[in-house]
C-alpha positions as CSV (number, residue, x, y, z in Angstrom):
1,X,0.0,0.0,0.0
2,X,1.4,3.4,-1.0
3,X,1.6,6.0,1.7
4,X,0.7,9.6,1.6
5,X,3.4,11.9,3.1
6,X,2.4,15.0,4.9
7,X,4.9,17.5,6.3
8,X,3.3,19.9,8.7
9,X,4.9,22.8,10.5
10,X,3.5,24.2,13.7
11,X,1.6,21.0,14.5
12,X,1.9,21.0,18.3
13,X,-1.0,23.2,19.2
14,X,-4.0,25.2,17.9
15,X,-5.0,24.8,14.3
16,X,-1.8,22.8,13.5
17,X,-2.6,20.2,16.2
18,X,-6.2,19.9,14.8
19,X,-4.8,19.3,11.3
20,X,-2.2,16.8,12.6
21,X,-5.0,14.8,14.4
22,X,-7.0,14.6,11.1
23,X,-4.0,13.5,9.1
24,X,-3.2,10.6,11.5
25,X,-4.9,7.9,9.5
26,X,-3.8,4.5,8.3
27,X,-1.9,5.0,5.0
28,X,-0.5,8.3,6.0
29,X,3.0,9.3,7.1
30,X,3.1,12.6,9.0
31,X,6.2,14.6,9.9
32,X,5.3,17.4,12.4
33,X,8.0,20.1,12.7
34,X,7.3,22.2,15.8
35,X,9.0,23.7,18.8
36,X,7.4,21.1,21.0
37,X,6.2,17.5,20.7
38,X,2.6,16.5,21.5
39,X,2.1,13.2,23.4
40,X,-1.5,13.0,22.2
41,X,-0.3,12.8,18.6
42,X,1.9,9.8,19.4
43,X,-1.1,8.0,21.1
44,X,-3.3,8.7,18.1
45,X,-0.7,7.5,15.6
46,X,-0.4,4.2,17.6
47,X,-4.2,3.9,17.6
48,X,-4.7,4.5,13.9
49,X,-1.6,2.8,12.5
50,X,-0.3,6.1,10.9
51,X,3.4,6.7,10.8
52,X,4.4,9.8,12.8
53,X,7.6,11.6,13.3
54,X,7.7,14.7,15.6
55,X,10.8,16.9,15.1
56,X,11.6,19.6,17.5
57,X,12.9,22.6,15.7
58,X,12.4,26.4,16.0
59,X,11.7,27.5,12.4
60,X,13.1,30.9,13.1
61,X,16.2,29.0,12.1
62,X,14.8,26.9,9.3
63,X,18.2,25.6,8.1
64,X,18.3,22.9,10.7
65,X,14.9,21.6,9.9
66,X,15.7,21.8,6.2
67,X,18.8,19.6,6.6
68,X,16.9,17.1,8.8
69,X,14.2,16.8,6.2
70,X,16.7,16.4,3.4
71,X,18.5,13.6,5.2
72,X,15.2,11.9,6.0
73,X,14.0,12.1,2.4
74,X,17.3,10.7,1.1
75,X,16.7,7.5,3.2
76,X,13.2,7.0,1.8
77,X,12.1,5.0,-1.2
78,X,10.5,7.5,-3.5
79,X,8.0,4.9,-4.8
80,X,6.7,4.3,-1.3
81,X,4.8,7.6,-1.4
82,X,1.8,8.2,-3.7
83,X,1.8,11.9,-2.8
84,X,3.6,14.5,-0.7
85,X,2.0,17.5,0.8
86,X,3.6,20.4,2.7
87,X,1.4,22.4,5.1
88,X,3.1,25.6,6.3
89,X,1.2,26.3,9.4
90,X,3.9,27.6,11.8
91,X,3.8,31.2,12.7
92,X,4.8,33.7,15.3
93,X,3.2,36.9,16.5
94,X,6.0,38.9,18.2
95,X,4.0,42.1,18.7
96,X,0.2,42.7,18.3
97,X,-0.5,46.2,17.2
98,X,-0.4,48.5,14.2
99,X,2.0,47.5,11.4
100,X,3.5,51.0,11.6
101,X,4.8,50.2,15.1
102,X,6.2,46.8,14.2
103,X,9.9,46.2,14.7
104,X,11.5,45.3,11.3
105,X,13.5,42.5,12.8
106,X,10.4,40.9,14.4
107,X,8.4,41.4,11.2
108,X,11.2,39.7,9.1
109,X,11.2,36.7,11.6
110,X,7.4,36.3,11.4
111,X,7.6,36.2,7.6
112,X,10.5,33.8,7.7
113,X,8.8,31.3,10.1
114,X,5.3,31.5,8.5
């Protein structure tokens, strides 16, 4: 049976956690890249038979996560996956307020992560 590969950023809470829970179904491989791991996802993966990997990375420095993903993909058999879907859900809100008062460094980080 061919697997569907999903790579989800920001899957440890909020909307990302809800998305991850929906993707944990038999026949799916889910890689969650977040600042924290979520034990409930591990339990659900065991329950449903889905393949789950939770990687702890701060995407403000995306290079580390990118290298980990590249290394993981190089170990996979391409034919094993029917499809691959990237869901960029991670985000940061360093300051809530008018854009005119936003710090350029914080704004750049928010755009880089999300």
